[in-house]
N, C-alpha and C positions, 0 to 999 in steps of 0.2 A: 484504620488500617494499620497493620504493623510494618515498622521500617522497611523499606526496600533494600534488596541486596542486588547491585550490579556485578555482573560477570562479563568481562572483556574477552572473549573466545579467541579471536583472531583476525587481523587487519593485514591488507597488503600481501607481502609475500607469505604470510601465515593465513590467509584466507580459510575459512573452513568450508570443507566439502559439504554439500547438501545434507547427505545421507548421515554424516557423522553428527550435523547438529541437529538434527530431526532425532537421532538415537539419544542425545543427550538431553533434547526438550523432555523425552519421555521419561528419561531417568529423574529429572527433576521434578517432573508433574506428578510421578508417584511419589516422591519423597514430600512434595508440599501437600498431597492430599493425606499424608500420613503424619503430618505436622512435623516431620524432621528437620526441615529448612524454613526460613521465612519467604514470603513472596520475593520471586528473583527475576529479574530482566537479563537475559541472554543479549548481548551486542556484538555484532560481528560483520564481515564481508564475507561474501560467499565466490567462488570461482564461477564463470559464468554458466547459468544454468535455468531452464524453463521448469516452472512447476506449474500444475493443474488444479485447481480446486473442484470441488464435487459437481459444480455447475457448469462446468466448461463443456462447450459444445465441439464436435470432432471439426466442424469448418473454422474454429477459432486457432487450430494449433498450425504450427509451421507446415506450409507447403512443402517444403523440401524432405518432410521426414525427420527432421532432427529431433532427438530424442527428448522425451518431457516425460519429468517425474510426477506421477499421479500421487496428491495428496489428501489429507482427511479434514483439511478445513474449508470454511466456506469461501464463496467467489468463485472466480474464473481464473484464466490461465495468466501468467505473469513472467516476468524475468528479474533474475537475481544476478548481480555480478560485479565487477570492481568499481569503484564510485559510488556504490549505493549502501547505505547504510541500514542495517537489517536488524529489529529487535523483536524478541520474543518475551513478551512479559506472561510470567507463571505466577498466576495469582489465584486464591482461593477467594470465593465470592459467596455472599450469602443467596440461598435457595429458596424459590425459584429463582435463578439467574436471570439478571436484565442485562442480555448480551447488547442491545442498543446503547445502554448507557456505557457499557464498557469501550465501545467502539467510539464514542462521543469523547470519553475522556483521552484516548489515544489520540485522537484528532485534535483535542485542543492542545495537548502537549507539542504536537509538531505544528501548528499554526503558530504557537508562541515561539517556537524556536525559529520557524521562518523570519517572524516579524523582528526578533532579535539581530537577523542579518540585514534587515531592511527591505525585505519582501514580503508585501500582504497575500495572504492567502485567506482562502475560505471554504465551507464546506458548500456541496451542491445537491440540492433537495433529489431525495432518491438514488445519490451515488455515494458510496463510501470513499473514505479518503480525502485528502486535503487537496485543494485545486487552486490553480490560478485562471483566474476569469478572463476570457478574451472580450474583444469588443462587442458590441451590440451586432444582431445578424446584420442589420442593414449597413452597418460601417464597414465591414469585412470586406477584403480584395475578394474578386471573382477567381472561381478556378477554372483553369483551362481556358480562360476567356469567355466562360460562361456565366449568365446573371446565376446569383445565389439561387434563385427560385428554380434553377435546373439543378442544382447540387445532387448528382446521382445517389449519393449516401441517403437523402432524405425520402428517396422515392423509389428506389431499386432495390428490393429486397435480395437479391442475388448479387448486389455490389460488392466487390471484395477491393479494399483498399490495397492489400498485399500485393494484387496484379495490375495496379494502375500507376505507379511511378511515384517519384518522390513529391509530386503536388499533394498526394493524398496521405503521404506516410506521416505516421503518429509522430515522429521526430521533428516534423516541421511543422507542428501545429501553433508553436510561438510565430512562425513566420505569417502564417494565415491569419493569426491573432485570433484564435479559437481558445476555447477553454482547453486547459491541459493539466494533467495530474502531476503532482510532484512528490506524493506520498500515497501509495497503495495500503490497504488495510484488509487483512483476512485471518479469521478468527476459528478456534474450535472451544467448546467447553466440554469437558467430561469430569463427571463426579463433582461439578461445582470448580473446576480448576480451569482456568483458562491456558490455552497453547496458541502458537504461532503469534502474530502481531502485525508489524509493520515494515515497509522497506521505504526510506526516504532516497530520493535521489539528490546526492549531493554533487557529484562531477563524473557521473557514467558517460559512455557513448550510448546514447540513448537510440541509435539506429539498430540496437538489438531488438527494440520492441517494434521494429517496422517487420518482421517476419511471422508476427502473431496479431492477432486482434485483442490488445491490452484490456485484461478485464472484460472481454467481448463487448466493448463499447467502440461503434463505428464512426462517430460524428465528433470524436474529440480526439486529443493527443497525451503528450507527456512532457513533462517539463522537469528541470534540474536547478537546483539554485545556482551553480556556476553560467549556465546559460543565462538565466533571469536577470541574474546581477550583472552579468558581462564581465565576469571576473573570476579568477582562480579560487576554488573554496575546497577544501580539503576534509575527508573524513576526521582528522586529528583535530581541525578546528571546530567542528560541529558535534563532536561525540560528548565533549563535557557539557555543553548548551542542552543537548537531549537529555543527558541523565539529569541537570537541574530542573530541567521543566517537566519530566515525567515523574521525578520525586515529589515536586510540588503539587501537581494534578491529584497524582495516585495516592499519596501520602493524606492529602487533606481531603479526599472525598469522602462524601457522607453516604456509605454503601448502604444501599436499600434492597431487599429483596423485589423481583418483578411483581406487580400487582396483578392478581387474577380476578377478572370480574366473574363475579356469581352470577349465575342465570337466575332471574326470578321466579319465585315460587310459581307454580302452578295455582 
């Protein structure tokens, strides 16, 4: 893969509005497809915003009608905002594109980043992103005085954590010692070039996630580096570490087209 170019678009008081960043993604995407620019990673913070991928269900959106921007990436609804490092890798990949391999590479770079700060993270089968694993189910505290066998999230398809108080809030998953996502990933590939990317929770106010069903997952929550490490961690600290691991993983990847199984001859 060619050398990566990193573009730091804006952080803190210069956080980038979502629409502005989306427009820039599309501009860079077109330029990368035309080979006018190298593979590029846009890095930034957003002001608070909810965005919904193509698979978002109506019952996962904010109950109070808070506006949501519908976008063309995969995945479901999430939140972006202060304290969260967002990265949009715009890369040209061999066709047919192996989307899963691209997601795994982003996960690997973020897992290495967390490890450098002293936090062990991992993948969860069937769920994209980077996770802090909770305790085994039988060792977790009971919810609302009930045994875990009666956890309504596991048996009631109508259960809505947004309406059932802080004991079920995604932001409190660490207190419940449940699995919790520290980095979300949602991408799109058009004309063999990637868009969208990852959001790593560094030190955000995770209560923003309590107004939605983050990524459509009702039985887990969200985490941040600051909360898990029990100390202040800043975007400024994390930014060069993420860049270094993205460069190492993405530049050294052996890119291959997705294998297509041929149907046996009749």
